[in-house]
ROTORSE-306442 format. One record per residue (C-alpha): residue number from 1; x, y, z; residue in one letter. Coordinates in nm, 3 decimals. Each point is the difference from the previous one (the first is absolute). Layout:
N
<NUM,<X,Y,Z>,'A'> ...
This chain:
266
<1,<-0.002,0.011,-0.021>,'M'> <2,<0.280,0.264,0.114>,'R'> <3,<0.130,-0.092,-0.359>,'F'> <4,<-0.357,0.045,-0.149>,'G'> <5,<-0.005,0.339,0.152>,'L'> <6,<0.355,0.107,-0.110>,'A'> <7,<-0.103,-0.090,-0.352>,'A'> <8,<-0.322,0.199,0.029>,'A'> <9,<0.209,0.309,0.115>,'L'> <10,<0.226,-0.025,-0.295>,'V'> <11,<-0.286,-0.048,-0.245>,'A'> <12,<-0.153,0.366,0.112>,'L'> <13,<0.282,0.242,-0.019>,'P'> <14,<-0.211,0.264,-0.096>,'I'> <15,<-0.193,-0.043,0.322>,'A'> <16,<0.301,0.071,0.204>,'F'> <17,<0.261,0.204,-0.216>,'A'> <18,<0.120,0.344,0.110>,'A'> <19,<-0.223,0.309,-0.091>,'P'> <20,<0.168,0.176,-0.290>,'A'> <21,<0.178,0.308,0.056>,'R'> <22,<-0.168,0.343,-0.071>,'A'> <23,<0.141,0.133,-0.340>,'A'> <24,<0.257,0.272,0.034>,'T'> <25,<-0.131,0.351,-0.066>,'P'> <26,<0.147,0.176,-0.324>,'E'> <27,<0.267,0.242,0.110>,'P'> <28,<-0.179,0.358,-0.019>,'A'> <29,<0.129,0.224,-0.292>,'P'> <30,<0.152,0.332,0.108>,'V'> <31,<0.075,0.309,-0.224>,'L'> <32,<0.271,0.237,0.120>,'I'> <33,<0.009,0.354,-0.218>,'V'> <34,<0.282,0.219,0.095>,'G'> <35,<-0.125,0.328,-0.061>,'T'> <36,<0.169,0.324,0.024>,'F'> <37,<-0.137,0.310,0.245>,'H'> <38,<-0.248,0.213,-0.213>,'M'> <39,<-0.065,0.252,0.246>,'A'> <40,<0.388,0.139,0.047>,'N'> <41,<0.006,-0.061,0.385>,'P'> <42,<0.384,0.027,0.013>,'G'> <43,<0.092,-0.227,0.270>,'Q'> <44,<0.266,-0.258,-0.193>,'D'> <45,<0.358,0.049,-0.061>,'L'> <46,<-0.060,0.111,-0.344>,'H'> <47,<-0.352,0.101,-0.128>,'N'> <48,<-0.166,-0.034,-0.322>,'L'> <49,<-0.186,0.320,-0.099>,'A'> <50,<-0.337,-0.107,-0.147>,'A'> <51,<-0.205,0.205,-0.201>,'D'> <52,<-0.374,0.047,0.072>,'D'> <53,<-0.195,-0.359,0.000>,'V'> <54,<-0.306,0.207,0.008>,'L'> <55,<0.050,0.121,-0.318>,'A'> <56,<-0.235,-0.154,-0.274>,'A'> <57,<0.284,-0.175,-0.189>,'R'> <58,<0.103,-0.164,0.312>,'R'> <59,<-0.317,-0.080,0.123>,'Q'> <60,<-0.077,-0.189,-0.341>,'A'> <61,<0.354,-0.188,0.061>,'E'> <62,<-0.093,-0.071,0.365>,'L'> <63,<-0.366,-0.175,-0.131>,'A'> <64,<0.235,-0.206,-0.231>,'A'> <65,<0.205,-0.109,0.279>,'V'> <66,<-0.318,-0.106,0.214>,'S'> <67,<-0.180,-0.175,-0.287>,'A'> <68,<0.327,-0.214,-0.060>,'G'> <69,<0.033,-0.127,0.370>,'L'> <70,<-0.397,-0.062,0.016>,'Q'> <71,<0.097,-0.290,-0.281>,'R'> <72,<0.175,-0.122,0.337>,'F'> <73,<-0.341,-0.012,0.183>,'R'> <74,<0.127,0.097,0.300>,'P'> <75,<-0.200,-0.058,0.342>,'T'> <76,<0.229,0.199,0.225>,'R'> <77,<0.170,0.306,-0.080>,'V'> <78,<0.291,0.079,0.237>,'A'> <79,<0.185,0.334,0.029>,'V'> <80,<0.249,0.233,0.189>,'E'> <81,<-0.205,0.168,0.238>,'W'> <82,<-0.074,-0.100,0.362>,'P'> <83,<-0.320,-0.200,0.031>,'A'> <84,<-0.233,0.255,0.201>,'A'> <85,<0.090,0.269,-0.266>,'L'> <86,<-0.084,-0.214,-0.290>,'V'> <87,<-0.349,-0.086,0.187>,'T'> <88,<-0.049,0.338,0.023>,'E'> <89,<0.080,0.144,-0.311>,'R'> <90,<-0.122,-0.268,-0.245>,'Y'> <91,<-0.338,0.028,0.166>,'A'> <92,<0.015,0.375,-0.091>,'A'> <93,<0.112,-0.090,-0.354>,'Y'> <94,<-0.289,-0.258,-0.053>,'R'> <95,<-0.244,0.279,0.123>,'A'> <96,<0.163,0.244,-0.216>,'G'> <97,<0.107,0.259,0.275>,'T'> <98,<0.372,-0.091,0.001>,'L'> <99,<0.169,0.325,-0.120>,'P'> <100,<0.178,-0.034,-0.335>,'P'> <101,<0.345,-0.170,0.078>,'S'> <102,<0.309,-0.047,-0.197>,'R'> <103,<0.142,-0.265,0.223>,'N'> <104,<0.047,-0.344,-0.182>,'E'> <105,<-0.202,-0.181,0.282>,'V'> <106,<-0.311,0.151,-0.115>,'V'> <107,<0.095,0.046,-0.388>,'Q'> <108,<0.069,-0.366,-0.006>,'L'> <109,<-0.128,-0.197,0.283>,'G'> <110,<-0.341,0.139,0.084>,'F'> <111,<-0.068,0.026,-0.351>,'R'> <112,<0.097,-0.356,-0.065>,'L'> <113,<-0.188,-0.112,0.290>,'A'> <114,<-0.326,0.185,-0.088>,'Q'> <115,<0.021,-0.078,-0.346>,'A'> <116,<0.020,-0.412,0.105>,'S'> <117,<-0.283,0.054,0.236>,'G'> <118,<0.190,-0.021,0.344>,'L'> <119,<-0.164,0.127,0.290>,'E'> <120,<0.355,0.051,0.201>,'A'> <121,<0.369,0.031,-0.082>,'V'> <122,<0.248,-0.097,0.212>,'D'> <123,<0.281,0.244,0.188>,'G'> <124,<0.308,-0.174,0.087>,'I'> <125,<0.257,0.270,-0.008>,'D'> <126,<0.195,0.017,0.362>,'V'> <127,<0.250,0.298,0.106>,'D'> <128,<0.367,-0.125,-0.002>,'G'> <129,<0.325,0.164,0.112>,'E'> <130,<0.224,0.075,-0.312>,'F'> <131,<0.368,0.103,0.185>,'P'> <132,<0.143,0.149,-0.286>,'Y'> <133,<0.177,0.254,0.213>,'D'> <134,<0.204,-0.218,0.190>,'A'> <135,<0.112,-0.172,-0.334>,'V'> <136,<0.103,0.328,-0.118>,'D'> <137,<0.195,0.111,0.268>,'A'> <138,<0.202,-0.278,0.041>,'Y'> <139,<0.085,0.021,-0.354>,'A'> <140,<0.117,0.329,0.024>,'K'> <141,<0.207,-0.101,0.288>,'Q'> <142,<0.129,-0.294,-0.144>,'H'> <143,<0.083,0.100,-0.373>,'G'> <144,<-0.263,-0.165,-0.144>,'Q'> <145,<-0.209,0.288,-0.140>,'S'> <146,<0.061,-0.102,-0.317>,'Q'> <147,<-0.151,-0.329,0.007>,'V'> <148,<-0.325,0.169,0.079>,'L'> <149,<0.034,0.256,-0.244>,'A'> <150,<0.026,-0.269,-0.255>,'A'> <151,<-0.335,-0.176,0.115>,'A'> <152,<-0.150,0.326,-0.009>,'G'> <153,<0.089,0.104,-0.342>,'A'> <154,<-0.137,-0.290,-0.121>,'D'> <155,<-0.307,0.027,0.185>,'V'> <156,<-0.064,0.335,-0.099>,'Q'> <157,<0.089,-0.134,-0.390>,'G'> <158,<-0.285,-0.231,0.046>,'F'> <159,<-0.254,0.300,0.118>,'V'> <160,<0.125,0.217,-0.307>,'D'> <161,<-0.051,-0.305,-0.232>,'D'> <162,<-0.356,-0.066,0.138>,'M'> <163,<-0.072,0.378,-0.023>,'A'> <164,<0.086,0.000,-0.364>,'R'> <165,<-0.206,-0.327,-0.041>,'R'> <166,<-0.307,0.176,0.165>,'L'> <167,<0.025,0.338,-0.192>,'A'> <168,<0.037,-0.203,-0.350>,'A'> <169,<-0.228,-0.286,0.074>,'G'> <170,<-0.302,-0.098,0.226>,'S'> <171,<-0.029,-0.102,0.339>,'V'> <172,<-0.065,-0.361,-0.135>,'G'> <173,<0.321,-0.013,-0.137>,'S'> <174,<0.187,0.159,0.276>,'V'> <175,<-0.153,-0.284,0.236>,'L'> <176,<0.113,-0.268,-0.259>,'R'> <177,<0.327,0.126,0.055>,'F'> <178,<-0.021,0.025,0.348>,'L'> <179,<-0.126,-0.381,0.014>,'N'> <180,<0.258,-0.196,-0.207>,'D'> <181,<0.131,-0.250,0.207>,'P'> <182,<0.383,0.069,-0.114>,'S'> <183,<-0.073,0.388,0.089>,'R'> <184,<-0.104,-0.083,0.369>,'I'> <185,<0.293,-0.233,0.040>,'S'> <186,<0.193,0.325,-0.092>,'A'> <187,<-0.156,0.201,0.230>,'D'> <188,<0.051,-0.179,0.319>,'N'> <189,<0.363,0.004,-0.107>,'A'> <190,<0.038,0.346,0.216>,'F'> <191,<-0.058,-0.198,0.305>,'Y'> <192,<0.261,-0.278,-0.044>,'R'> <193,<0.235,0.316,-0.064>,'T'> <194,<-0.082,0.142,0.368>,'M'> <195,<0.175,-0.297,0.148>,'L'> <196,<0.309,0.126,-0.095>,'R'> <197,<-0.025,0.295,0.235>,'I'> <198,<0.143,-0.108,0.332>,'G'> <199,<0.247,-0.193,0.193>,'S'> <200,<0.049,-0.228,0.309>,'G'> <201,<-0.296,0.043,0.207>,'D'> <202,<-0.081,0.327,-0.153>,'Q'> <203,<-0.229,-0.077,-0.288>,'Q'> <204,<-0.216,0.302,-0.089>,'P'> <205,<-0.079,-0.156,-0.339>,'G'> <206,<-0.095,-0.342,0.092>,'A'> <207,<-0.280,0.176,0.274>,'E'> <208,<-0.177,0.182,-0.258>,'L'> <209,<-0.019,-0.283,-0.210>,'V'> <210,<-0.112,-0.207,0.307>,'A'> <211,<-0.289,0.284,0.048>,'A'> <212,<-0.070,-0.006,-0.351>,'W'> <213,<-0.054,-0.365,-0.020>,'Y'> <214,<-0.194,0.041,0.335>,'R'> <215,<-0.269,0.255,-0.136>,'R'> <216,<-0.050,-0.231,-0.318>,'N'> <217,<-0.046,-0.289,0.215>,'L'> <218,<-0.251,0.158,0.210>,'Q'> <219,<-0.199,0.073,-0.322>,'I'> <220,<0.029,-0.322,-0.162>,'C'> <221,<-0.146,-0.176,0.350>,'A'> <222,<-0.248,0.208,-0.046>,'R'> <223,<-0.055,-0.122,-0.362>,'L'> <224,<-0.006,-0.352,0.090>,'V'> <225,<-0.247,0.041,0.268>,'Q'> <226,<-0.264,0.127,-0.203>,'L'> <227,<0.042,-0.216,-0.325>,'A'> <228,<-0.221,-0.342,0.014>,'R'> <229,<-0.048,-0.276,-0.259>,'P'> <230,<-0.194,0.115,-0.277>,'G'> <231,<0.122,0.351,0.034>,'D'> <232,<0.162,0.229,-0.293>,'H'> <233,<0.208,0.276,0.166>,'V'> <234,<0.124,0.307,-0.151>,'V'> <235,<0.272,0.191,0.221>,'V'> <236,<0.065,0.339,-0.111>,'L'> <237,<0.308,0.168,0.166>,'Y'> <238,<0.310,0.191,-0.063>,'G'> <239,<0.231,-0.176,-0.240>,'S'> <240,<0.279,-0.011,0.238>,'G'> <241,<-0.173,-0.223,0.202>,'H'> <242,<-0.031,-0.223,-0.300>,'A'> <243,<0.274,-0.231,0.044>,'F'> <244,<-0.048,-0.092,0.370>,'L'> <245,<-0.383,-0.065,-0.089>,'L'> <246,<0.025,-0.202,-0.242>,'R'> <247,<0.263,-0.227,0.176>,'Q'> <248,<-0.240,-0.025,0.299>,'C'> <249,<-0.296,-0.107,-0.264>,'V'> <250,<0.212,-0.241,-0.171>,'A'> <251,<0.144,-0.164,0.311>,'E'> <252,<-0.338,-0.046,0.195>,'T'> <253,<-0.198,-0.311,-0.040>,'P'> <254,<-0.346,0.048,-0.109>,'G'> <255,<0.065,0.323,-0.218>,'L'> <256,<0.121,-0.010,-0.352>,'R'> <257,<0.169,0.345,-0.147>,'L'> <258,<-0.158,0.110,-0.341>,'V'> <259,<0.182,0.256,-0.189>,'E'> <260,<-0.143,0.337,-0.064>,'A'> <261,<0.125,0.068,-0.339>,'N'> <262,<-0.228,-0.303,-0.127>,'D'> <263,<-0.276,0.227,0.065>,'F'> <264,<0.130,0.366,-0.019>,'L'> <265,<-0.071,0.197,-0.301>,'P'> <266,<0.278,0.149,-0.218>,'P'> 
């Protein structure tokens, strides 16, 4: 009888089979769009003087950018403002009571979110230190000013090139230039150059890079925490952040990096 019972159990494997594992959700696609500061806030070491994006020509170009990004079918739009500010101003934007703004958060982020039928926009920005003065002081005291001068000249050359492109072309063409992966990698070279400033226990360059990485990790943490399976997330951020935000998305399980230039117009 014991043999017969064992045989019966072997003959009924389906009844005792372990339950099948749930399918792993597809990674949420994340499209990071590096932008330029359209309102000319002058808060960077090197600043682009953009023309008036409220002009009819630029408004048409911004509408084309929004139309291109809508092809990604966004379910969330994340922008470079703190959450509370975004909540307040996007509500006013939808109600038609927000005063005219040249800021790229409004011109790109709010425009895209409204066109995509989204009731909310995600503000994921966070303040951070940028201790450049300590780097500059150390370089001057230790004969390394030429390192900073060369790095600064490279950045200024990039800004001047972007200004020429904007004057001659469209907002879409400048965004495509900013979001070329090889250009994004070259943009991050400034921070690697900062590691040359210092010696021994005095490492102001490394401290600056650490502060920059910390801010971007804080930003990306907020992004990672809001993305859900099935989401299509568009992130609109200053192009200087693009390298680290792209790296964070590409290396995070459950997310999939999508190239902005697959959707941006010429």
